[in-house]
C-alpha positions in Angstrom: -33.1 -17.7 -2.7 -31.1 -14.7 -4.0 -31.9 -12.8 -0.8 -30.7 -15.7 1.3 -27.4 -15.8 -0.7 -26.9 -12.1 -0.3 -27.5 -12.3 3.5 -25.0 -15.2 3.8 -22.3 -13.2 1.9 -23.0 -10.1 4.0 -22.5 -12.1 7.2 -19.5 -13.8 5.8 -17.9 -10.4 4.8 -18.6 -9.0 8.2 -17.0 -12.0 9.9 -14.0 -11.7 7.6 -13.8 -8.0 8.4 -13.7 -8.8 12.2 -11.1 -11.6 11.6 -8.9 -9.2 9.6 -9.1 -6.4 12.2 -8.4 -8.8 15.0 -5.4 -10.4 13.3 -3.8 -7.0 12.3 -4.6 -5.3 15.6 -6.8 -2.7 14.0 -8.8 -0.7 16.5 -12.4 0.2 15.6 -12.0 3.8 16.8 -8.9 4.4 14.7 -10.4 2.9 11.6 -13.7 4.8 12.0 -11.8 8.0 12.4 -10.0 7.5 9.1 -13.2 6.9 7.2 -15.3 9.6 8.9 -17.6 7.1 10.5 -18.7 6.9 14.1 -17.2 4.0 16.1 -20.7 2.9 16.9 -21.7 2.6 13.2 -18.5 0.6 12.5 -19.4 -1.7 15.4 -22.9 -2.2 13.9 -21.2 -3.1 10.6 -19.0 -5.6 12.3 -22.0 -7.1 14.0 -23.9 -7.4 10.6 -26.6 -5.0 11.8 -25.6 -2.3 9.3 -23.9 -2.3 5.9 -21.7 0.0 3.9 -22.0 1.4 0.4 -19.6 0.2 -2.2 -17.6 3.4 -1.9 -17.5 3.3 1.9 -16.4 -0.3 1.8 -13.5 0.6 -0.5 -12.5 3.4 1.9 -12.7 1.0 4.8 -10.3 -1.5 3.1 -7.9 1.3 2.2 -8.0 2.7 5.7 -7.4 -0.8 7.1 -4.3 -1.2 4.9 -3.1 2.3 6.0 -3.3 1.3 9.7 -1.9 -2.2 9.1 -0.2 -2.8 5.7 -1.2 -6.1 4.3 -4.7 -6.0 6.0 -6.5 -5.4 2.7 -4.7 -8.3 1.0 -5.4 -10.6 3.9 -9.1 -9.7 3.8 -9.2 -10.3 0.1 -7.5 -13.7 0.5 -10.0 -14.7 3.1 -12.9 -13.6 0.9 -11.4 -15.4 -2.2 -10.6 -18.5 -0.1 -7.1 -18.6 -1.5 -3.7 -16.8 -1.5 -3.5 -13.8 -3.8 -0.4 -12.1 -5.1 0.0 -8.6 -3.8 -0.4 -5.8 -6.2 2.9 -4.7 -7.7 4.4 -1.6 -6.1 5.7 1.3 -8.0 9.2 0.3 -7.0 11.7 -0.8 -9.6 12.3 -4.6 -10.0 15.6 -6.1 -9.1 16.3 -6.5 -12.9 15.7 -2.7 -13.4 18.0 -1.9 -10.5 20.8 -4.2 -12.0 20.3 -2.7 -15.4 20.9 0.8 -14.1 23.7 0.0 -11.6 27.3 1.1 -12.1 30.1 -1.4 -12.2 31.0 -0.6 -8.6 27.4 -1.1 -7.4 27.3 -4.4 -9.2 30.5 -5.5 -7.6 29.3 -4.5 -4.1 26.0 -6.3 -4.7 27.9 -9.5 -5.7 30.1 -9.3 -2.7 27.0 -8.9 -0.4 25.3 -11.8 -2.1 28.4 -14.0 -1.7 28.6 -13.1 2.0 24.9 -13.7 2.6 25.1 -17.0 0.7 28.1 -18.1 2.8 26.3 -17.2 6.0 23.2 -19.2 5.0 25.2 -22.2 3.8 27.4 -22.3 7.0 24.3 -21.9 9.2 22.5 -24.6 7.3 25.4 -27.0 7.5 25.9 -26.3 11.2 22.3 -27.1 11.8 22.5 -30.3 9.6 25.7 -31.5 11.1 25.5 -30.2 14.6 26.3 -33.6 16.2 29.3 -34.3 14.0 30.7 -30.7 14.0 31.4 -30.7 10.3 31.6 -27.2 8.9 32.3 -26.0 5.4 33.9 -22.6 4.8 32.7 -21.2 1.5 34.4 -18.1 0.2 32.3 -15.5 -1.6 32.6 -15.3 -5.3 34.1 -11.9 -6.2 34.2 -10.9 -9.9 37.7 -10.2 -11.2 36.5 -8.3 -14.2 33.9 -5.7 -14.9 30.5 -6.9 -16.0 28.8 -5.3 -19.0 25.2 -4.7 -18.3 
């Protein structure tokens, strides 16, 4: 019973590997070269005739993500059967950016946000009211005083 379950998972993982590579346009030769594996061995893995060690499998997932960012997350989502949140990057959050921004940078950001909001509202209203030609002109909100952060 346990052997059967392991074999089912092995086949499932190999099918998910194929599906991920196909969706992200990852070529077997390129992937094999990144993980020091022959293309033939990788082909055997994809066909469920060979398997990888835990470390080799981790390298394979990392290499897939290097060739096609998001491929590792996609594979994990397929394996989990649900959407997963991407791992947080080492980039600062928008809150951290705002907290360290100068008054001028905050003003520029608010103007850009206002312009973007206006564009999206006008576009949305145009699409909603295309037959009646009703358009709303929304001016961006521009702060008149400095904001203390």
